Every structure is written in structure tokens, then in C-alpha cells.
Phi, psi and omega in degrees: 000125183250137178292144181296316179218107181271080180286164179298316181294315186296319178297316182296320182294312181301315182294318179299316179290319181294328181272349181293141179266008173221197184248093187285158174262176184296326181296312181294322180294321183297315179299322180285319182292328179295339179287338177257323180235089188301332184262009180294142180262158177295327176298322176296320177302311179295320181295317181287326174298316176299320180292322181291330173289310184300326179274000178082018181267339180222154178244125178279143171246114181246146177217127183310131177082003180232159181293148176295137174248167185233137181238128180267352180282105186270352180284149177299129180197169179244177182231150173246127171258119181291125181284349177267306186250350180084004179298150177248121184244133174294135175232125174266097183229130175282127177234162175293163177291096187293327183293319176298313176304314182293321180295319180294320181282339181220083184301336183278353183263156173243103178270121181260334182204148173230140181229132178244133176235121177273152175239140177171220182238138174289165181303323182288320181289321178298318180292323177297329177289330181284325185295000000 
């Protein structure tokens, strides 16, 4: 997949998100990109994040009342949200086809996408409780 226009800023944003060990929000991405491109604006970050999502390079993770976070892992997976620190952890878990189950249970609906979010503790918070 090739970016339509690989500007310096867009390339830096994509690299920062891909290298992040978490699912960063725009503010964190902005701080990291500024280390590479000092004169980048927050508006440029937002515009390029939207473009990278539209072009299929990033997946937005939205939760009501919170900043959108971005995921560079494009393989099918689910997330665990840590109840202690708010971290989002990728989980590779096989689940039944939830879209088909929903369509079978409710024939009148058109299910286009299904998303599963697990809640619990990330490894760091779990270890801290044991310590």
C-alpha cells in the first residue's frame, strides 16, 4: 500500500505510531513528531492522522469522552483496556463470527462490523498488585 503523498510530516507520523509500544493519542504523537520535525503544527498532525486512517494505514480507537487513539496493527485483533492505568493492549484471540451470530439472532439488522473490548489489568498493573 503506497501513501498518496508521502510528505515528511506524514512519514514521521506513521513511523512514530508504528514504533509506539502503546496506542497513542494525537497529543502524544505531536510531541514525538516534533522531535523529528520541530516546526510541525498540531493541526498538521490531526489532518495527517485523518488521511492515514482514510488510506487504511492506521485504525482509530475511540471511546466516548476520551481522546482518539491510533493503532498501526492492521491485523485482526481485539483490545484489553486496563482498568487501573487505561493502557490499551493488543489481544490475539479467536472468537466466533460475531457478525453472523448477530444477523442470525436479529434477521432485520445489517451488521457491518463487530468490535470486542476486554477489560482487566495490563501486565504492569497486574505485576504491581502482586508486588
